[in-house]
C-alpha positions in Angstrom: 102.3 122.2 89.4 101.9 125.0 91.5 101.7 128.5 90.7 105.4 130.4 91.3 106.8 130.7 94.8 109.0 133.5 96.2 112.8 131.8 97.1 111.8 132.7 100.6 108.9 130.2 100.8 111.9 127.8 99.7 112.8 127.5 102.8 110.0 125.3 104.2 108.9 123.9 100.8 112.1 122.5 99.1 110.4 123.6 95.6 111.0 126.5 93.9 108.6 126.9 90.6 109.7 130.0 88.3 107.3 132.6 87.1 107.5 132.2 83.5 106.1 129.7 80.7 109.4 127.4 80.8 107.4 124.6 82.8 110.4 124.5 85.4 110.9 123.8 88.5 113.6 123.5 91.1 113.8 121.0 94.0 115.8 120.6 97.1 115.0 116.8 97.9 116.6 117.2 101.2 114.1 120.0 102.4 111.2 118.2 100.4 112.3 115.1 102.4 112.3 116.6 106.1 109.2 117.2 106.1 108.3 113.5 106.5 110.3 113.6 110.2 110.0 115.3 113.6 113.0 114.5 115.5 115.6 113.6 112.5 116.9 115.5 109.4 118.4 114.0 106.1 121.8 115.0 106.1 122.7 117.3 103.3 126.3 116.8 103.4 125.5 112.7 103.0 122.5 113.2 100.4 124.7 115.3 98.1 128.3 113.4 97.9 128.8 114.9 94.4 128.7 118.0 92.2 129.8 120.3 94.8 133.6 120.3 94.4 134.6 123.2 92.1 137.8 125.0 91.1 139.0 127.7 94.2 137.0 131.0 93.6 134.9 129.5 90.6 132.2 132.0 89.5 128.6 130.8 89.4 128.0 129.7 86.0 125.8 132.0 83.4 126.1 130.2 80.6 124.7 126.6 79.3 127.6 123.9 78.2 127.0 122.5 74.9 129.0 120.6 72.3 129.0 123.7 70.0 130.7 125.6 73.0 133.4 123.4 73.8 136.8 124.9 73.5 138.6 123.9 70.2 141.5 121.5 70.6 144.5 121.8 68.6 144.3 119.5 65.5 146.2 116.6 65.2 148.3 115.7 62.2 146.5 113.0 61.8 143.1 113.4 60.0 140.3 112.6 62.5 137.9 109.7 61.1 134.2 110.5 61.0 132.0 109.1 63.4 130.2 106.1 62.1 126.3 107.1 60.8 123.9 106.4 63.8 121.6 103.5 63.5 117.8 103.5 63.3 117.5 103.5 67.4 120.1 106.0 67.8 118.4 108.4 65.1 115.3 107.9 67.1 116.9 108.7 70.4 118.8 111.7 68.6 115.2 113.0 67.4 114.1 112.7 70.8 116.6 114.7 72.0 116.4 117.4 69.6 112.9 117.7 70.3 113.6 118.0 74.4 116.6 120.4 73.9 114.6 123.6 73.6 112.6 122.9 76.9 115.5 121.8 78.8 117.9 124.8 78.0 115.0 127.4 78.7 114.5 125.8 81.8 118.4 125.6 82.9 118.1 129.9 81.7 115.4 130.0 83.8 117.6 128.6 86.9 120.5 130.8 85.6 118.8 134.2 85.5 117.2 133.5 89.2 120.3 134.9 91.5 118.5 134.5 94.4 118.5 130.5 93.9 121.8 130.2 92.6 123.1 131.8 95.9 120.9 128.8 97.6 122.4 126.5 95.5 125.9 126.9 96.9 124.6 126.6 100.2 122.6 123.1 99.9 125.2 121.0 101.0 125.8 122.8 104.5 124.6 120.9 107.5 123.7 124.2 109.1 120.2 123.0 110.9 121.5 123.0 114.7 121.3 119.1 114.4 123.8 116.9 116.2 125.7 115.0 114.1 126.7 111.1 114.5 130.2 110.3 116.0 130.2 106.7 115.0 129.5 104.9 111.6 128.4 101.5 111.3 128.5 99.3 108.2 125.9 99.4 105.9 124.3 95.7 105.5 123.5 94.6 102.1 119.7 93.2 102.6 120.2 91.4 99.0 123.0 89.7 100.5 121.1 89.2 104.3 118.4 87.8 102.2 120.6 84.9 100.8 122.4 84.4 104.1 119.9 85.0 106.8 116.4 83.0 107.0 114.4 84.7 109.9 115.9 88.5 109.7 113.9 90.4 112.3 113.6 93.9 112.8 113.0 96.1 115.9 110.5 99.2 115.7 110.8 101.5 118.8 107.8 103.0 119.0 107.9 106.6 120.5 105.8 107.5 123.8 104.0 111.2 124.0 102.4 110.7 127.1 103.4 112.3 130.9 105.0 109.2 132.3 107.9 108.5 129.3 110.5 105.7 129.7 113.9 105.3 127.7 114.7 102.4 126.2 118.8 102.8 125.2 119.3 102.2 121.9 122.9 102.2 120.4 125.5 105.0 119.9 124.3 108.4 118.7 120.8 107.8 118.6 120.4 106.6 122.2 117.9 107.1 124.7 115.1 107.5 122.1 111.6 108.0 123.7 109.7 104.4 123.4 106.4 102.7 124.8 107.1 99.6 122.8 109.1 97.5 120.9 107.5 95.6 118.4 109.8 92.6 116.7 109.0 91.8 113.8 110.2 89.6 110.3 112.1 91.7 108.4 111.5 89.9 104.7 108.1 89.2 102.9 106.2 91.6 105.8 104.5 94.5 105.6 106.2 96.6 108.4 104.0 99.4 109.4 104.9 102.9 111.5 101.5 103.4 112.1 101.9 106.7 114.2 102.6 110.3 113.5 106.2 110.4 114.7 109.3 109.1 113.1 110.5 105.6 114.5 114.0 104.1 115.0 114.2 100.5 113.5 116.9 98.3 114.5 118.1 95.4 112.4 121.3 93.6 112.8 122.8 96.4 115.4 122.2 98.7 112.7 119.2 101.9 112.9 117.1 103.1 110.4 114.7 105.8 110.4 111.1 105.3 109.5 109.0 108.3 108.7 105.5 108.7 110.0 102.5 106.8 108.5 104.9 104.4 106.4 105.2 100.9 105.4 107.6 99.1 103.4 107.9 95.6 102.5 111.2 94.1 101.7 111.2 91.4 99.1 112.1 89.9 95.7 110.1 90.2 92.8 108.7 87.1 93.4 106.5 88.2 96.3 105.2 91.5 94.9 101.7 89.8 94.6 101.6 89.6 98.3 100.8 93.8 98.0 97.7 93.2 96.0 94.8 94.6 98.0 91.9 92.1 98.0 89.2 94.6 97.3 90.2 97.2 94.6 89.1 100.0 96.8 91.8 99.4 98.8 94.2 99.8 95.8 96.8 102.8 94.9 96.0 105.7 93.0 99.7 106.9 92.7 102.2 104.6 91.4 105.9 105.3 91.1 108.0 102.8 89.6 112.3 102.9 89.6 113.0 99.6 87.9 116.8 98.4 88.2 117.0 98.7 84.5 119.8 96.4 82.8 122.7 98.9 83.2 126.6 98.4 82.5 127.7 101.1 84.9 125.8 99.5 87.5 127.0 95.9 87.0 130.7 96.8 86.5 130.6 99.0 90.0 128.4 96.8 91.5 126.2 99.2 92.8 123.1 97.2 92.4 121.6 93.9 90.7 120.0 94.8 87.5 117.0 92.8 86.1 116.4 91.9 82.2 113.3 94.1 80.7 111.1 91.2 80.1 111.0 90.8 84.3 109.3 94.0 84.7 106.3 93.0 82.3 105.4 90.8 85.2 104.7 93.5 87.6 101.1 93.5 88.6 100.2 97.0 88.0 96.6 96.9 87.1 95.9 94.7 89.9 97.7 97.3 92.3 95.3 100.4 91.1 92.5 101.6 93.0 89.4 101.4 91.6 89.2 104.8 90.9 92.0 104.8 88.7 96.0 105.5 89.2 98.5 107.8 87.5 101.8 105.6 87.1 105.0 107.3 87.1 107.7 105.3 85.4 111.7 106.5 85.7 113.8 105.5 82.6 117.3 106.7 81.3 117.9 108.1 77.7 118.3 104.4 76.5 116.3 104.3 73.3 116.1 100.5 73.9 114.4 101.2 77.1 112.1 104.3 76.0 110.9 102.4 73.3 110.4 99.1 75.5 108.6 101.0 77.9 106.0 102.9 75.7 105.4 99.9 73.6 105.1 97.2 75.4 105.7 97.7 79.0 102.8 100.1 79.5 100.5 98.4 77.3 101.0 95.2 79.6 100.5 96.9 82.6 97.3 98.8 81.1 98.7 102.0 81.4 97.9 104.9 78.7 100.8 106.9 78.0 100.3 110.6 79.1 103.2 112.6 79.3 106.9 113.2 80.2 108.9 115.0 82.6 112.8 115.9 82.5 115.3 115.3 85.2 117.8 117.9 84.3 120.5 117.4 86.9 122.6 120.8 88.0 125.9 121.3 89.8 125.9 123.8 93.0 127.1 126.6 90.7 124.2 126.2 88.2 125.8 124.8 85.5 124.8 121.5 84.4 126.6 118.1 85.0 127.8 117.7 81.7 127.6 118.7 78.1 123.9 118.5 77.2 124.6 116.9 74.1 127.1 114.2 74.7 125.4 111.3 73.3 125.7 108.5 75.9 126.0 111.0 79.0 123.2 113.5 78.7 122.5 115.5 82.3 119.1 114.2 82.5 116.7 111.6 82.6 112.8 111.3 81.7 110.0 110.1 83.8 107.1 108.6 81.9 103.8 109.3 83.1 100.4 107.3 82.1 97.1 106.6 83.5 95.1 103.5 84.4 91.5 104.3 83.7 89.1 103.7 86.7 85.4 103.7 87.5 83.4 106.9 88.0 83.0 108.2 91.6 80.9 111.1 92.7 81.9 110.8 96.5 82.7 113.8 98.4 86.0 112.1 99.3 87.0 112.5 95.6 88.2 115.6 94.4 88.7 116.2 90.2 92.1 116.0 89.1 93.9 118.1 86.5 94.9 116.0 83.4 98.7 115.7 83.3 100.7 118.3 81.1 103.6 117.3 78.7 107.1 118.2 79.2 107.9 119.8 82.6 111.6 119.7 84.0 112.6 119.1 87.2 116.1 120.7 87.9 118.0 119.1 91.1 121.4 118.7 92.1 121.5 115.3 92.2 122.1 112.9 94.9 123.8 109.7 95.5 123.8 106.9 92.5 120.5 106.0 91.2 118.9 108.2 93.7 115.8 109.7 92.1 114.4 112.9 93.5 111.2 113.1 95.5 108.6 113.8 93.1 105.3 113.3 94.8 104.5 116.9 95.8 104.5 117.3 91.9 102.2 114.9 90.6 99.4 115.5 93.1 97.3 117.5 91.2 97.2 114.8 88.5 96.2 112.0 90.8 92.6 110.8 90.3 90.7 109.3 93.1 91.1 109.6 96.7 92.1 112.7 98.7 94.8 112.2 100.1 95.5 109.5 97.6 97.1 105.9 98.6 100.6 106.1 96.8 103.4 103.1 96.6 106.8 103.1 95.0 107.9 100.1 93.2 111.8 99.2 93.5 112.0 101.7 95.9 115.3 102.3 98.2 114.1 105.0 100.5 110.7 105.8 102.5 108.1 108.5 102.2 105.6 109.4 104.9 102.3 108.3 103.9 103.8 105.5 101.5 104.0 102.1 100.7 107.1 101.2 99.9 108.4 97.6 98.2 111.7 96.3 97.0 114.7 94.4 97.9 116.4 97.2 99.9 113.7 99.8 100.8 115.7 100.8 104.0 119.1 101.5 101.8 118.8 105.3 102.5 117.2 105.1 105.6 120.1 104.3 107.5 120.7 106.6 110.3 124.2 107.1 108.8 121.9 109.5 106.2 120.3 111.3 109.3 121.1 113.8 112.0 119.0 114.5 115.1 117.2 117.3 115.0 
Protein backbone atom coordinates (compact mmCIF):
# COMPACT_ATOMS: atom_id res chain seq x y z
CA UNK A 1 0.00 0.00 0.00
CA UNK A 2 1.02 3.61 -0.38
CA UNK A 3 2.61 5.86 2.23
CA UNK A 4 0.54 7.82 4.72
CA UNK A 5 -1.65 10.64 3.47
CA UNK A 6 -3.05 13.74 5.11
CA UNK A 7 -6.81 13.87 5.73
CA UNK A 8 -7.01 16.80 3.28
CA UNK A 9 -5.92 14.55 0.39
CA UNK A 10 -8.64 12.09 1.38
CA UNK A 11 -11.24 14.38 -0.22
CA UNK A 12 -9.77 13.67 -3.66
CA UNK A 13 -8.52 10.10 -3.33
CA UNK A 14 -11.07 8.60 -0.94
CA UNK A 15 -8.22 6.69 0.73
CA UNK A 16 -6.50 7.49 4.02
CA UNK A 17 -3.37 5.61 5.09
CA UNK A 18 -2.61 5.83 8.80
CA UNK A 19 0.91 6.91 9.66
CA UNK A 20 1.73 4.04 11.99
CA UNK A 21 2.62 0.36 11.88
CA UNK A 22 -0.97 -0.87 11.97
CA UNK A 23 -1.12 -1.65 8.22
CA UNK A 24 -4.48 0.10 8.31
CA UNK A 25 -6.30 2.18 5.72
CA UNK A 26 -9.70 3.87 5.71
CA UNK A 27 -11.56 3.97 2.41
CA UNK A 28 -14.64 5.91 1.27
CA UNK A 29 -16.04 3.87 -1.65
CA UNK A 30 -18.06 6.85 -2.95
CA UNK A 31 -15.00 9.05 -3.44
CA UNK A 32 -13.05 6.16 -4.97
CA UNK A 33 -15.85 5.23 -7.39
CA UNK A 34 -16.42 8.85 -8.43
CA UNK A 35 -12.97 8.91 -10.00
CA UNK A 36 -14.41 6.60 -12.68
CA UNK A 37 -16.99 9.17 -13.83
CA UNK A 38 -17.01 12.59 -15.51
CA UNK A 39 -20.67 13.62 -15.68
CA UNK A 40 -22.14 11.66 -12.78
CA UNK A 41 -21.46 11.06 -9.11
CA UNK A 42 -22.33 8.05 -7.01
CA UNK A 43 -24.97 9.26 -4.56
CA UNK A 44 -23.68 8.89 -0.96
CA UNK A 45 -27.20 8.60 0.43
CA UNK A 46 -27.96 5.58 -1.78
CA UNK A 47 -24.50 4.01 -1.38
CA UNK A 48 -24.75 4.21 2.41
CA UNK A 49 -28.26 3.05 3.38
CA UNK A 50 -27.10 1.66 6.75
CA UNK A 51 -25.09 2.46 9.89
CA UNK A 52 -25.73 6.21 9.90
CA UNK A 53 -28.73 6.13 12.22
CA UNK A 54 -27.72 6.57 15.85
CA UNK A 55 -29.34 7.90 19.03
CA UNK A 56 -29.59 11.68 19.18
CA UNK A 57 -26.45 13.39 20.49
CA UNK A 58 -24.53 10.12 20.59
CA UNK A 59 -20.82 11.03 20.96
CA UNK A 60 -18.13 9.66 18.70
CA UNK A 61 -17.00 6.27 19.89
CA UNK A 62 -13.58 6.14 21.50
CA UNK A 63 -13.70 2.55 22.70
CA UNK A 64 -13.74 -0.85 21.08
CA UNK A 65 -16.80 -3.03 21.53
CA UNK A 66 -15.85 -6.52 22.65
CA UNK A 67 -17.63 -9.25 24.48
CA UNK A 68 -15.69 -8.43 27.67
CA UNK A 69 -17.00 -4.86 27.59
CA UNK A 70 -20.69 -5.65 27.18
CA UNK A 71 -22.81 -4.39 30.10
CA UNK A 72 -23.58 -7.12 32.61
CA UNK A 73 -27.16 -8.31 32.61
CA UNK A 74 -29.09 -9.30 35.67
CA UNK A 75 -28.67 -12.95 36.43
CA UNK A 76 -31.67 -15.14 35.98
CA UNK A 77 -32.67 -17.48 38.73
CA UNK A 78 -32.31 -20.50 36.50
CA UNK A 79 -28.70 -21.42 35.98
CA UNK A 80 -27.64 -20.73 32.43
CA UNK A 81 -26.52 -23.73 30.43
CA UNK A 82 -22.91 -23.83 29.41
CA UNK A 83 -22.42 -23.45 25.62
CA UNK A 84 -21.54 -26.68 23.87
CA UNK A 85 -17.83 -27.24 23.20
CA UNK A 86 -16.51 -26.09 19.85
CA UNK A 87 -16.20 -28.75 17.17
CA UNK A 88 -12.98 -29.14 15.17
CA UNK A 89 -13.99 -26.68 12.45
CA UNK A 90 -15.13 -24.09 14.99
CA UNK A 91 -11.85 -24.43 16.86
CA UNK A 92 -9.93 -23.63 13.67
CA UNK A 93 -12.18 -20.62 13.04
CA UNK A 94 -11.59 -19.42 16.60
CA UNK A 95 -7.82 -19.75 16.20
CA UNK A 96 -7.95 -17.70 13.00
CA UNK A 97 -10.00 -15.05 14.80
CA UNK A 98 -7.62 -14.89 17.75
CA UNK A 99 -4.70 -14.38 15.34
CA UNK A 100 -6.51 -11.60 13.48
CA UNK A 101 -8.03 -9.92 16.54
CA UNK A 102 -4.96 -7.88 17.66
CA UNK A 103 -4.44 -6.61 14.09
CA UNK A 104 -8.07 -5.55 13.80
CA UNK A 105 -8.15 -3.85 17.19
CA UNK A 106 -4.91 -2.00 16.45
CA UNK A 107 -6.28 -0.77 13.10
CA UNK A 108 -9.52 0.31 14.74
CA UNK A 109 -7.62 2.16 17.45
CA UNK A 110 -5.73 4.05 14.72
CA UNK A 111 -9.07 5.27 13.38
CA UNK A 112 -10.40 6.21 16.82
CA UNK A 113 -7.28 8.27 17.53
CA UNK A 114 -7.57 10.25 14.27
CA UNK A 115 -10.09 12.93 15.21
CA UNK A 116 -9.99 14.53 11.75
CA UNK A 117 -11.06 11.28 10.12
CA UNK A 118 -13.77 10.70 12.74
CA UNK A 119 -15.20 14.10 11.82
CA UNK A 120 -15.16 13.10 8.13
CA UNK A 121 -16.96 9.81 8.80
CA UNK A 122 -20.09 11.55 10.04
CA UNK A 123 -20.46 13.47 6.76
CA UNK A 124 -19.84 10.68 4.24
CA UNK A 125 -23.55 10.16 3.59
CA UNK A 126 -24.24 13.82 2.80
CA UNK A 127 -25.19 14.58 -0.82
CA UNK A 128 -23.30 17.88 -0.66
CA UNK A 129 -21.60 17.87 -4.06
CA UNK A 130 -23.80 20.44 -5.78
CA UNK A 131 -25.34 17.66 -7.88
CA UNK A 132 -28.87 17.52 -9.21
CA UNK A 133 -30.98 14.78 -7.67
CA UNK A 134 -33.39 12.51 -9.46
CA UNK A 135 -37.08 13.32 -9.26
CA UNK A 136 -38.43 9.97 -10.41
CA UNK A 137 -37.45 6.48 -9.38
CA UNK A 138 -37.66 3.65 -11.86
CA UNK A 139 -38.39 0.03 -10.99
CA UNK A 140 -35.12 -1.87 -10.76
CA UNK A 141 -35.02 -4.92 -13.02
CA UNK A 142 -33.77 -8.33 -11.97
CA UNK A 143 -31.45 -9.40 -14.77
CA UNK A 144 -31.51 -12.93 -13.43
CA UNK A 145 -35.26 -13.07 -14.01
CA UNK A 146 -34.98 -11.28 -17.36
CA UNK A 147 -32.45 -13.85 -18.58
CA UNK A 148 -35.12 -16.53 -18.03
CA UNK A 149 -38.00 -14.54 -19.49
CA UNK A 150 -36.58 -12.48 -22.41
CA UNK A 151 -34.80 -14.26 -25.23
CA UNK A 152 -33.21 -11.26 -26.92
CA UNK A 153 -32.78 -8.41 -24.47
CA UNK A 154 -31.07 -5.35 -25.99
CA UNK A 155 -29.01 -2.56 -24.46
CA UNK A 156 -28.74 0.88 -26.09
CA UNK A 157 -25.53 2.79 -25.44
CA UNK A 158 -25.88 6.56 -25.83
CA UNK A 159 -22.34 7.57 -26.80
CA UNK A 160 -21.29 11.14 -25.81
CA UNK A 161 -20.30 13.73 -28.42
CA UNK A 162 -17.50 16.20 -27.77
CA UNK A 163 -17.22 17.86 -31.19
CA UNK A 164 -18.40 21.49 -31.63
CA UNK A 165 -21.62 20.56 -33.45
CA UNK A 166 -23.44 18.58 -30.79
CA UNK A 167 -26.89 17.11 -31.14
CA UNK A 168 -29.14 16.13 -28.28
CA UNK A 169 -30.88 12.79 -28.10
CA UNK A 170 -33.70 12.69 -25.56
CA UNK A 171 -33.45 10.10 -22.82
CA UNK A 172 -36.14 9.42 -20.24
CA UNK A 173 -36.71 11.42 -17.01
CA UNK A 174 -33.98 13.12 -15.02
CA UNK A 175 -31.09 12.02 -17.23
CA UNK A 176 -32.59 13.71 -20.30
CA UNK A 177 -30.59 15.66 -22.84
CA UNK A 178 -27.41 13.62 -22.55
CA UNK A 179 -25.18 14.78 -25.40
CA UNK A 180 -24.78 11.94 -27.88
CA UNK A 181 -23.60 11.41 -31.40
CA UNK A 182 -24.37 7.72 -31.72
CA UNK A 183 -26.69 5.10 -30.31
CA UNK A 184 -25.33 1.56 -30.30
CA UNK A 185 -27.92 -1.21 -29.90
CA UNK A 186 -26.37 -4.48 -28.74
CA UNK A 187 -27.43 -7.80 -27.19
CA UNK A 188 -27.42 -7.40 -23.41
CA UNK A 189 -26.78 -11.06 -22.59
CA UNK A 190 -23.88 -13.29 -23.65
CA UNK A 191 -22.14 -10.36 -25.31
CA UNK A 192 -19.17 -8.16 -24.41
CA UNK A 193 -20.65 -4.65 -24.14
CA UNK A 194 -17.94 -1.99 -24.25
CA UNK A 195 -17.73 1.71 -23.54
CA UNK A 196 -14.50 2.49 -25.37
CA UNK A 197 -14.71 6.25 -24.80
CA UNK A 198 -13.07 8.45 -22.16
CA UNK A 199 -16.48 9.51 -20.85
CA UNK A 200 -19.32 7.83 -18.98
CA UNK A 201 -22.16 6.50 -21.10
CA UNK A 202 -25.86 6.16 -20.34
CA UNK A 203 -27.13 2.70 -21.27
CA UNK A 204 -30.85 1.94 -21.62
CA UNK A 205 -32.51 -1.41 -20.99
CA UNK A 206 -36.32 -1.67 -20.90
CA UNK A 207 -36.73 2.04 -20.10
CA UNK A 208 -34.22 1.94 -17.25
CA UNK A 209 -30.90 3.78 -17.41
CA UNK A 210 -27.53 2.48 -16.28
CA UNK A 211 -24.34 4.53 -15.99
CA UNK A 212 -21.33 2.86 -17.65
CA UNK A 213 -17.91 4.29 -16.71
CA UNK A 214 -15.19 5.08 -19.23
CA UNK A 215 -13.15 2.35 -20.90
CA UNK A 216 -15.17 -0.38 -19.19
CA UNK A 217 -16.76 -3.60 -20.43
CA UNK A 218 -19.33 -5.98 -19.06
CA UNK A 219 -20.33 -9.49 -20.03
CA UNK A 220 -23.69 -10.54 -18.57
CA UNK A 221 -24.25 -14.29 -18.54
CA UNK A 222 -24.58 -17.32 -16.32
CA UNK A 223 -21.61 -19.41 -15.24
CA UNK A 224 -21.90 -21.66 -18.27
CA UNK A 225 -20.85 -18.84 -20.61
CA UNK A 226 -17.83 -17.55 -18.71
CA UNK A 227 -15.39 -19.40 -20.97
CA UNK A 228 -16.30 -16.99 -23.74
CA UNK A 229 -14.08 -14.49 -21.92
CA UNK A 230 -10.97 -16.64 -22.25
CA UNK A 231 -8.61 -14.75 -24.62
CA UNK A 232 -7.33 -16.48 -27.74
CA UNK A 233 -3.83 -15.30 -26.80
CA UNK A 234 -2.43 -15.33 -23.25
CA UNK A 235 -0.88 -11.91 -23.94
CA UNK A 236 -4.46 -10.58 -23.82
CA UNK A 237 -5.20 -12.16 -20.44
CA UNK A 238 -5.63 -10.43 -17.10
CA UNK A 239 -3.04 -9.43 -14.49
CA UNK A 240 -5.51 -8.70 -11.68
CA UNK A 241 -8.51 -10.97 -11.09
CA UNK A 242 -10.98 -10.11 -8.30
CA UNK A 243 -13.56 -12.78 -7.47
CA UNK A 244 -16.62 -12.28 -5.26
CA UNK A 245 -18.51 -15.59 -5.47
CA UNK A 246 -22.17 -15.92 -4.42
CA UNK A 247 -21.24 -18.35 -1.65
CA UNK A 248 -23.97 -20.48 -0.14
CA UNK A 249 -25.47 -18.22 2.50
CA UNK A 250 -28.61 -18.87 4.53
CA UNK A 251 -29.20 -15.15 5.11
CA UNK A 252 -28.97 -14.29 1.42
CA UNK A 253 -31.32 -17.13 0.50
CA UNK A 254 -33.88 -16.31 3.18
CA UNK A 255 -33.98 -12.63 2.24
CA UNK A 256 -33.90 -13.38 -1.52
CA UNK A 257 -30.96 -11.00 -1.88
CA UNK A 258 -29.32 -12.95 -4.70
CA UNK A 259 -29.09 -16.59 -5.82
CA UNK A 260 -26.19 -18.56 -4.39
CA UNK A 261 -24.23 -21.51 -5.77
CA UNK A 262 -22.77 -24.65 -4.17
CA UNK A 263 -19.01 -24.43 -3.61
CA UNK A 264 -18.20 -27.10 -6.20
CA UNK A 265 -19.46 -24.82 -9.00
CA UNK A 266 -16.61 -22.39 -8.40
CA UNK A 267 -14.00 -25.07 -9.12
CA UNK A 268 -14.87 -24.75 -12.81
CA UNK A 269 -14.15 -21.00 -13.05
CA UNK A 270 -11.27 -20.81 -15.59
CA UNK A 271 -8.96 -18.55 -13.60
CA UNK A 272 -5.73 -19.91 -15.08
CA UNK A 273 -7.03 -19.58 -18.65
CA UNK A 274 -7.99 -15.95 -17.99
CA UNK A 275 -4.51 -15.13 -16.68
CA UNK A 276 -2.02 -13.00 -18.62
CA UNK A 277 1.18 -14.67 -19.75
CA UNK A 278 3.06 -12.56 -17.17
CA UNK A 279 0.98 -13.96 -14.34
CA UNK A 280 -1.78 -12.53 -12.16
CA UNK A 281 -2.71 -11.50 -8.67
CA UNK A 282 -5.98 -13.19 -7.67
CA UNK A 283 -8.09 -11.63 -4.89
CA UNK A 284 -10.94 -13.73 -3.49
CA UNK A 285 -13.62 -12.44 -1.11
CA UNK A 286 -14.70 -14.91 1.57
CA UNK A 287 -16.78 -14.70 4.73
CA UNK A 288 -15.60 -15.91 8.13
CA UNK A 289 -17.21 -19.33 7.79
CA UNK A 290 -14.41 -21.83 8.29
CA UNK A 291 -16.01 -24.13 5.72
CA UNK A 292 -15.43 -21.46 3.06
CA UNK A 293 -11.96 -20.46 4.25
CA UNK A 294 -10.81 -24.07 4.25
CA UNK A 295 -12.41 -24.76 0.86
CA UNK A 296 -10.83 -21.65 -0.69
CA UNK A 297 -7.32 -22.37 0.57
CA UNK A 298 -7.23 -26.15 0.26
CA UNK A 299 -9.40 -26.84 -2.81
CA UNK A 300 -10.30 -23.73 -4.78
CA UNK A 301 -6.89 -22.06 -5.06
CA UNK A 302 -5.16 -25.35 -5.99
CA UNK A 303 -7.85 -26.06 -8.62
CA UNK A 304 -7.30 -22.59 -10.08
CA UNK A 305 -3.51 -22.91 -10.02
CA UNK A 306 -3.20 -20.10 -7.47
CA UNK A 307 -0.53 -20.06 -4.76
CA UNK A 308 -1.66 -18.48 -1.48
CA UNK A 309 0.14 -15.23 -0.62
CA UNK A 310 -1.70 -13.18 2.01
CA UNK A 311 -4.95 -12.31 3.77
CA UNK A 312 -6.40 -8.80 4.00
CA UNK A 313 -9.25 -7.92 6.35
CA UNK A 314 -12.24 -5.69 5.65
CA UNK A 315 -13.25 -4.17 8.99
CA UNK A 316 -16.71 -2.54 9.03
CA UNK A 317 -17.42 0.57 11.09
CA UNK A 318 -20.34 2.91 11.72
CA UNK A 319 -20.47 6.63 11.06
CA UNK A 320 -19.49 7.32 14.68
CA UNK A 321 -16.33 5.22 14.34
CA UNK A 322 -17.52 2.23 16.34
CA UNK A 323 -17.53 -1.29 14.93
CA UNK A 324 -20.83 -2.46 13.45
CA UNK A 325 -20.92 -5.28 15.98
CA UNK A 326 -19.07 -7.10 18.75
CA UNK A 327 -15.72 -8.18 17.37
CA UNK A 328 -15.97 -11.49 19.27
CA UNK A 329 -19.50 -12.44 18.28
CA UNK A 330 -18.90 -15.87 16.81
CA UNK A 331 -21.31 -15.95 13.86
CA UNK A 332 -21.57 -12.21 13.08
CA UNK A 333 -18.09 -10.76 13.33
CA UNK A 334 -17.70 -7.24 11.89
CA UNK A 335 -15.14 -8.16 9.26
CA UNK A 336 -14.64 -10.23 6.13
CA UNK A 337 -11.51 -11.59 4.47
CA UNK A 338 -9.83 -11.03 1.13
CA UNK A 339 -7.54 -13.94 0.30
CA UNK A 340 -4.74 -13.13 -2.15
CA UNK A 341 -2.62 -15.42 -4.27
CA UNK A 342 -0.49 -15.51 -7.40
CA UNK A 343 -0.51 -17.40 -10.65
CA UNK A 344 3.07 -17.47 -11.91
CA UNK A 345 3.84 -16.08 -15.34
CA UNK A 346 6.70 -16.07 -17.79
CA UNK A 347 9.65 -13.71 -17.34
CA UNK A 348 9.33 -10.60 -19.51
CA UNK A 349 11.83 -7.73 -19.55
CA UNK A 350 9.78 -5.41 -21.77
CA UNK A 351 9.84 -1.70 -20.88
CA UNK A 352 6.02 -1.84 -20.62
CA UNK A 353 6.38 -4.13 -17.64
CA UNK A 354 7.52 -3.14 -14.19
CA UNK A 355 8.61 -4.90 -11.05
CA UNK A 356 5.95 -5.43 -8.43
CA UNK A 357 6.08 -5.73 -4.67
CA UNK A 358 5.30 -9.14 -3.22
CA UNK A 359 2.06 -8.71 -1.30
CA UNK A 360 2.42 -8.52 2.47
CA UNK A 361 0.08 -10.13 4.94
CA UNK A 362 -2.45 -8.64 7.36
CA UNK A 363 -3.55 -5.32 5.90
CA UNK A 364 -6.80 -3.97 7.35
CA UNK A 365 -9.21 -2.01 5.15
CA UNK A 366 -11.82 -0.04 7.11
CA UNK A 367 -15.02 1.32 5.57
CA UNK A 368 -18.59 2.11 6.44
CA UNK A 369 -20.28 -0.72 4.52
CA UNK A 370 -22.70 0.01 1.71
CA UNK A 371 -25.70 -2.05 0.69
CA UNK A 372 -25.97 -5.76 1.46
CA UNK A 373 -23.15 -7.80 -0.19
CA UNK A 374 -21.61 -4.69 -1.83
CA UNK A 375 -17.82 -4.88 -1.54
CA UNK A 376 -15.55 -1.81 -1.34
CA UNK A 377 -13.52 -0.91 -4.47
CA UNK A 378 -10.07 -2.21 -3.54
CA UNK A 379 -8.22 -1.95 -6.88
CA UNK A 380 -6.03 1.00 -5.79
CA UNK A 381 -4.84 -0.98 -2.78
CA UNK A 382 -3.70 -3.91 -4.92
CA UNK A 383 -2.02 -2.32 -7.94
CA UNK A 384 1.47 -2.25 -6.39
CA UNK A 385 1.32 -6.03 -6.04
CA UNK A 386 0.15 -6.86 -9.57
CA UNK A 387 2.69 -8.50 -11.92
CA UNK A 388 3.15 -7.63 -15.58
CA UNK A 389 1.60 -4.87 -17.64
CA UNK A 390 1.28 -1.23 -16.61
CA UNK A 391 -1.51 -0.34 -16.52
CA UNK A 392 -2.62 -3.88 -15.73
CA UNK A 393 -5.52 -5.66 -17.38
CA UNK A 394 -8.17 -6.20 -14.70
CA UNK A 395 -11.34 -8.27 -14.43
CA UNK A 396 -13.93 -8.82 -11.69
CA UNK A 397 -15.87 -12.08 -11.65
CA UNK A 398 -19.39 -12.30 -10.19
CA UNK A 399 -19.39 -8.50 -10.35
CA UNK A 400 -22.42 -6.38 -9.44
CA UNK A 401 -20.97 -3.05 -10.53
CA UNK A 402 -18.50 -1.68 -13.07
CA UNK A 403 -15.10 0.00 -12.72
CA UNK A 404 -13.39 2.29 -15.22
CA UNK A 405 -10.81 0.35 -17.23
CA UNK A 406 -12.07 -3.06 -16.05
CA UNK A 407 -13.98 -5.98 -17.51
CA UNK A 408 -16.88 -7.08 -15.27
CA UNK A 409 -18.52 -10.47 -15.61
CA UNK A 410 -21.56 -11.89 -13.82
CA UNK A 411 -25.28 -12.49 -14.14
CA UNK A 412 -26.05 -8.95 -12.88
CA UNK A 413 -22.98 -6.70 -13.43
CA UNK A 414 -25.25 -3.65 -13.85
CA UNK A 415 -27.00 -4.07 -10.50
CA UNK A 416 -25.36 -1.05 -8.84
CA UNK A 417 -25.07 0.88 -12.13
CA UNK A 418 -28.80 1.67 -12.10
CA UNK A 419 -29.23 5.44 -12.40
CA UNK A 420 -31.01 5.46 -9.02
CA UNK A 421 -27.55 5.15 -7.45
CA UNK A 422 -26.21 8.26 -9.24
CA UNK A 423 -26.70 12.01 -9.40
CA UNK A 424 -25.71 14.35 -12.22
CA UNK A 425 -22.71 16.57 -11.63
